[in-house]
N, C-alpha and C positions, 0 to 999 in steps of 0.2 A: 504494500500500500504506500502511496506517495501523499504527503501532506504539504500543502503550500499555503503560506499566510503572509500578510503584511505585518511587519514589526513597526508599530507606530513610534516606539521610543528611539528607533534608529532612522526615522524618516524626517524629512524637512517640509514644514508647512510653507507653501509658496504664496497662496492667496485664499481669501474667503470671499465668496459672493453669495448674494441672495436673489433668487428669482421667484417671485410670489411667496410661496411657503416652502420652497426648496432651498436648503443651505448646501452650498457646493464648496468643498475643501479640495483645493488643488495641492497635491503633494509630490515630492520626489520620494517615492516609497522604496523602502528596503524590503525586498521580497525574499523570503526564506523557504527553501524546499528541503524536506526531509524524506528519506526513503530507508526502509528497513531491508538490509542485505545481510544474509547469513547471521541473523540475530543481533546485528549491530546497526545503529542508526548513523547514516551518512547524510551530511547536509551540505548545501551550497546556498549562496545568496548573491543578489545583485540589486542594483537600483534601477528604477524605471518610473516614468511619469504615471500618475494615477489620479482619479477624481473620486472622492467619497461624497455621495449625495444622500442627504438626510431629508426625507420627504415629510411633509406636514410639520415642519420645524416651528416651534413656538419660541420667538426671540423676545425675552422680557426687556432687553436693553438694545439700544442702537449699537451696531458694530463700530460706528465712528467713535463711541465713547469707551470702547473696551480697551484694556491694556494691550500694548503691542510687544510684550516680552514673553 
């Protein structure tokens, strides 16, 4: 079995945009892939562009007033 995931703690947030109620996070994502071979886990990773879309987002504050760090 092969497992593939985005590791957010190793990814870079590039931008945040809002379209109606959809929040779009553009990231340079670190993708990690693991595979079990002969009872051992072997992994590899790489960076690639990705978008995370959060549908029906409820934004209690304006993004213009959010901290930028």
